[in-house]
C-alpha positions in Angstrom: -55.6 21.6 -53.8 -57.7 24.8 -54.6 -59.5 24.5 -57.9 -58.4 26.6 -60.8 -60.4 29.4 -62.1 -62.8 28.1 -64.8 -62.1 31.1 -67.0 -58.4 30.7 -66.7 -58.7 27.2 -67.7 -60.5 28.2 -70.8 -58.4 31.3 -71.5 -61.5 33.4 -71.6 -62.5 36.7 -70.3 -65.2 36.9 -67.6 -67.6 38.7 -69.9 -67.0 36.5 -72.9 -70.0 35.7 -74.9 -71.3 32.2 -75.3 -69.7 31.8 -78.8 -66.4 33.1 -77.6 -66.5 30.4 -74.7 -67.2 27.9 -77.2 -64.0 28.9 -79.3 -61.9 28.9 -76.3 -63.1 25.5 -75.3 -62.6 24.1 -78.7 -58.9 25.4 -78.7 -58.0 24.1 -75.3 -59.7 20.7 -75.8 -57.9 20.2 -79.1 -54.6 20.8 -77.5 -55.2 18.6 -74.5 -57.3 15.7 -75.7 -56.0 12.3 -74.6 -56.0 11.0 -78.2 -53.5 13.6 -79.2 -51.4 13.2 -75.9 -51.4 9.3 -75.5 -49.9 8.4 -71.9 -49.5 12.0 -70.8 -51.5 11.9 -67.5 -51.0 15.7 -67.0 -52.8 16.4 -70.2 -55.5 14.0 -69.4 -56.0 15.8 -66.1 -56.0 19.2 -67.9 -58.6 17.9 -70.3 -60.9 16.9 -67.4 -60.6 20.4 -65.8 -61.4 22.1 -69.3 -64.5 19.8 -69.8 -65.7 20.6 -66.2 -65.1 24.3 -66.7 -67.1 24.6 -70.0 -70.0 22.3 -68.6 -70.5 24.9 -65.9 -69.8 28.2 -68.0 -71.9 27.0 -71.0 -75.1 27.0 -68.9 -76.5 30.4 -68.2 -77.9 29.5 -64.7 -74.7 27.8 -63.5 -72.5 30.6 -65.0 -74.4 33.1 -63.0 -74.0 31.0 -59.8 -70.3 30.6 -60.4 -69.7 34.3 -61.2 -71.5 35.2 -57.8 -70.2 32.5 -55.5 -67.3 30.8 -57.4 -66.6 27.1 -56.8 -68.5 27.2 -53.5 -71.8 27.3 -55.4 -71.1 23.5 -56.5 -69.5 22.1 -53.5 -72.7 20.4 -52.2 -73.1 17.9 -55.1 -74.6 20.2 -57.6 -71.5 20.6 -59.8 -70.0 18.6 -62.6 -68.1 15.4 -61.5 -64.8 14.2 -62.8 -64.4 13.0 -66.4 -65.2 9.4 -65.5 -68.8 10.3 -64.7 -69.1 13.2 -67.1 -72.1 13.8 -69.2 -71.8 15.9 -72.3 -74.7 18.5 -73.0 -76.0 19.6 -76.4 -73.2 22.1 -76.7 -70.4 19.5 -76.1 -72.0 17.2 -78.8 -71.7 19.9 -81.5 -68.1 20.5 -80.7 -67.1 16.9 -80.3 -68.8 16.0 -83.7 -66.8 18.8 -85.3 -63.5 17.9 -83.6 -63.3 14.2 -83.2 -66.0 12.7 -85.6 -63.4 10.8 -87.5 -61.5 9.7 -84.4 -64.5 8.4 -82.6 -65.9 6.7 -85.8 -68.3 9.2 -87.1 -70.5 11.9 -85.8 -73.3 11.1 -83.3 -76.0 12.6 -85.4 -75.2 10.1 -88.3 -74.9 7.2 -85.9 -78.2 7.9 -84.2 -80.0 8.5 -87.5 -78.7 5.5 -89.4 -79.4 2.0 -88.1 -77.6 -1.2 -89.3 -79.8 -3.8 -90.6 -80.4 -7.2 -88.9 -78.5 -10.3 -89.6 -80.3 -13.1 -91.3 -80.1 -16.9 -91.1 -80.9 -19.5 -93.9 -80.8 -23.3 -93.5 -79.6 -24.9 -96.7 -79.5 -28.7 -97.2 -77.0 -30.2 -99.5 -76.2 -33.9 -100.7 -72.9 -35.6 -99.7 -71.9 -35.5 -103.3 -72.3 -31.7 -103.3 -70.3 -31.4 -100.3 -67.6 -33.4 -102.0 -67.5 -31.5 -105.4 -68.7 -28.1 -104.0 -71.7 -26.3 -105.7 -73.3 -23.0 -106.3 -77.0 -23.1 -104.9 -79.6 -20.6 -105.3 -81.5 -19.5 -102.4 -84.6 -17.3 -102.1 -85.2 -15.4 -99.0 -87.8 -12.8 -97.8 -85.7 -9.8 -97.0 -85.8 -5.9 -96.4 -83.9 -4.1 -99.1 -83.1 -0.3 -99.6 -86.0 1.5 -101.2 -85.1 2.4 -104.8 -87.4 5.3 -104.7 -85.8 7.2 -102.0 -82.4 5.6 -102.0 -82.8 4.4 -98.5 -83.2 7.9 -96.8 -87.0 7.4 -96.1 -87.6 10.9 -97.6 -89.7 11.7 -100.6 -87.6 12.3 -103.8 -86.5 16.2 -103.8 -86.5 16.3 -100.0 -84.1 15.0 -97.2 -84.3 14.2 -93.4 -83.8 17.2 -91.2 -82.3 17.7 -87.8 -84.9 17.4 -85.1 -86.0 20.7 -83.8 -86.4 19.5 -80.3 -83.0 17.8 -79.8 -81.1 19.7 -82.4 -80.1 16.3 -84.0 -78.7 14.7 -81.0 -81.5 12.2 -80.2 -81.5 13.1 -76.6 -83.0 16.1 -74.6 -82.0 17.3 -71.2 -83.9 19.2 -68.4 -82.3 21.2 -65.8 -83.6 20.7 -62.2 -81.7 22.9 -59.9 -78.1 21.7 -60.1 -79.1 18.3 -61.7 -79.6 17.4 -65.2 -82.0 14.8 -66.4 -81.4 13.3 -69.8 -83.8 11.1 -71.9 -84.7 10.0 -75.3 -86.2 12.7 -77.5 -89.8 12.1 -77.9 -90.2 13.8 -81.2 -87.6 11.7 -83.1 -87.4 8.8 -80.8 -83.7 9.1 -80.5 -82.9 9.1 -84.3 -81.8 12.8 -84.2 -83.5 13.4 -87.5 -87.1 13.7 -88.7 -88.6 13.1 -92.2 -91.3 15.8 -92.9 -92.0 14.4 -96.3 -91.8 10.6 -96.1 -91.4 8.5 -99.2 -94.6 7.0 -100.4 -93.3 3.8 -101.4 -91.6 2.7 -98.0 -93.6 5.1 -95.6 -90.4 6.8 -94.6 -88.8 3.5 -93.4 -86.1 3.6 -96.1 -86.5 0.0 -97.0 -89.3 -2.4 -98.3 -90.1 -6.1 -98.1 -89.1 -8.2 -101.1 -88.0 -11.8 -102.0 -84.5 -12.0 -103.3 -82.7 -14.9 -104.9 -78.9 -15.2 -104.3 -76.5 -17.8 -105.5 -74.5 -19.2 -102.7 -70.9 -20.5 -103.4 -70.5 -23.6 -101.4 -66.7 -24.9 -101.4 -65.9 -28.6 -101.7 -65.2 -30.1 -98.4 -67.8 -28.5 -96.2 -69.3 -30.3 -93.3 -72.6 -30.4 -91.6 -73.2 -27.4 -89.3 -70.8 -25.1 -91.1 -71.9 -21.5 -92.0 -71.1 -19.3 -94.8 -71.2 -15.5 -94.3 -72.5 -13.3 -97.0 -71.5 -9.7 -96.0 -74.1 -7.0 -96.7 -76.8 -9.5 -98.0 -78.9 -9.3 -94.8 -81.7 -6.9 -93.9 -81.2 -3.5 -95.2 -80.4 -0.6 -92.7 -83.0 1.8 -91.7 -82.5 5.5 -92.8 -79.6 4.5 -95.2 -77.8 2.4 -92.6 -75.5 -0.5 -93.5 -77.2 -3.7 -94.4 -76.7 -6.9 -92.0 -75.1 -10.0 -93.1 -76.7 -13.3 -94.3 -75.5 -16.6 -92.6 -76.1 -19.8 -94.6 -76.0 -22.8 -92.2 -75.2 -25.9 -94.1 -76.9 -29.3 -93.4 -75.3 -32.1 -95.2 -77.9 -35.0 -95.7 -77.3 -38.7 -94.8 -76.1 -40.9 -97.6 -77.6 -44.3 -98.2 -74.2 -45.9 -98.7 -71.4 -43.9 -97.2 -70.9 -42.6 -93.6 -68.5 -39.7 -93.0 -65.9 -38.9 -90.4 -64.2 -35.7 -91.2 -62.4 -36.4 -94.5 -62.8 -40.1 -94.5 -65.7 -42.3 -95.7 -66.8 -45.7 -94.7 -69.0 -48.2 -96.4 -69.9 -52.0 -95.9 -69.5 -54.4 -98.8 -71.0 -58.0 -98.7 -68.9 -60.7 -100.3 -69.7 -64.3 -101.0 -68.4 -66.9 -98.7 -66.4 -68.5 -101.5 -64.7 -65.2 -102.4 -63.7 -64.8 -98.8 -62.5 -68.4 -98.7 -60.7 -68.5 -102.1 -59.9 -64.7 -102.4 -60.7 -62.5 -105.3 -61.4 -59.0 -106.4 -64.7 -57.0 -105.9 -65.8 -53.6 -107.0 -67.0 -50.8 -104.9 -68.7 -47.4 -105.7 -66.9 -44.2 -104.8 -68.2 -40.8 -103.9 -67.1 -39.3 -107.3 -69.4 -41.6 -109.2 -66.7 -44.0 -110.3 -65.8 -47.5 -108.9 -62.7 -48.9 -107.3 -61.4 -52.5 -107.0 -60.8 -54.1 -103.6 -58.6 -57.1 -103.4 -59.9 -59.9 -101.0 -57.2 -62.3 -99.6 -58.0 -65.9 -99.3 -59.2 -66.7 -95.8 -60.8 -63.2 -95.2 -62.9 -62.9 -92.2 -66.1 -60.8 -91.9 -65.4 -57.5 -90.5 -62.1 -56.8 -92.2 -61.4 -53.4 -93.5 -59.9 -52.5 -96.7 -58.4 -49.1 -97.2 -58.6 -47.2 -100.4 -56.1 -44.2 -100.2 -57.4 -40.7 -101.5 -61.0 -42.1 -102.3 -62.6 -40.2 -99.6 -64.0 -36.6 -99.1 -62.3 -33.5 -100.4 -60.4 -31.6 -97.6 -61.8 -28.1 -97.3 -59.4 -25.5 -98.7 -56.8 -28.3 -99.1 -57.4 -29.9 -102.4 -56.4 -33.4 -101.1 -58.8 -36.3 -100.3 -59.3 -38.4 -97.4 -59.5 -42.2 -97.5 -62.3 -44.7 -98.1 -62.7 -47.7 -95.8 -64.6 -50.7 -96.9 -65.7 -53.1 -94.4 -66.1 -56.6 -95.8 -69.2 -58.6 -94.7 -69.0 -62.3 -95.5 -72.4 -63.5 -96.5 -73.8 -66.9 -95.5 -75.4 -68.7 -98.4 -79.3 -68.9 -98.2 -81.9 -70.8 -100.2 -79.4 -73.7 -101.1 -80.3 -76.3 -103.7 -80.0 -80.1 -102.7 -76.7 -80.3 -104.7 -75.2 -77.3 -102.8 -76.2 -78.8 -99.6 -74.5 -82.1 -100.4 -71.4 -80.1 -101.4 -71.3 -78.1 -98.2 -71.7 -81.4 -96.3 -68.9 -82.9 -97.9 -66.9 -79.7 -97.3 -67.7 -79.6 -93.7 -66.5 -83.3 -93.2 -63.3 -82.3 -94.9 -63.0 -79.2 -93.0 -63.3 -80.9 -89.6 -60.5 -83.3 -90.6 -58.1 -80.7 -91.9 -58.9 -78.2 -89.2 -59.7 -75.2 -91.6 -61.5 -73.1 -89.0 -58.4 -72.2 -86.5 -60.4 -69.4 -84.9 -63.6 -71.4 -84.0 -61.4 -74.5 -83.0 -59.4 -72.3 -80.8 -62.4 -70.8 -79.2 -63.7 -74.2 -78.3 -60.3 -75.2 -76.9 -60.6 -72.2 -74.4 -64.0 -72.9 -73.3 -63.0 -76.5 -72.5 -60.0 -75.2 -70.6 -62.1 -72.8 -68.6 -64.6 -75.4 -67.7 -61.9 -77.9 -66.7 -62.7 -80.4 -69.4 -60.4 -82.2 -71.7 
């Protein structure tokens, strides 16, 4: 299919000035832009043709070649390609900033000049009790904050950053080599698009200064080891008035001398006297909230038995309820016996052997004999 005349695509006369071409392009691009014609493939194709036409006619050398030879001047690879590989020149950037700045998320100049600050990380250790109740913890971090002298702009009071004269505020410059275009970062503004002729004395034109800040971090009840809390906008200040980054507080819950944690449940080990295990009774155990709870010990309780105390564990994050506390009972063998105690235990052992008061050990001995074939 033969290509359409570039002037006809733009709706412009052949002798139109650069400003008239720009106005014609703006009108056509606004009409056929894909964002205004979603799903319309014909409009999308027309938009590509319009861009190609303006890319050629907005350049004096290529316009002269087109006026003399028509489309044949670019059939050997020197012309603009399709929209998929299309590169906008300085003229395109100005027009797109005006027409589609809001649609595309802001003008290119502003994006290039303003840089978002870096995110920061702070490791914070808390106790298990603090994880249970929740706590507000102050943290002091070395940070970059917006300069109060220049309000983050980097320019001295009474002045402001200006568009770079070399790249006209675009951050990139283009050089024409025949029918090819080479684009590179602007060496004057280093891609920022703006230059500061009168830098702020306090921040040396950076728009931010180093300073230690103390923040209060609200830690909710029920947090676990390794969880992170995001404080939006509390990271490093952005350069040249850009948005600040975020601060991520990584929580480390310290080991507890008594309790071990598994999710919302707590586990602890409680030694009990042999007599309590044999006769039964009640013992007291501490809880994570600083109180005590009673654990009933049944007569004949064996070492390793677990007692469950409902709702005496950790707070459940954002739930309000609590997990359970599991108490493992460890029967303690008496040590450093007196002579009388030894006599009593000897009498007890003799009685126990006759009355078979140790069914588990007796059964174990019976199984051993059966295994060895002994009676």
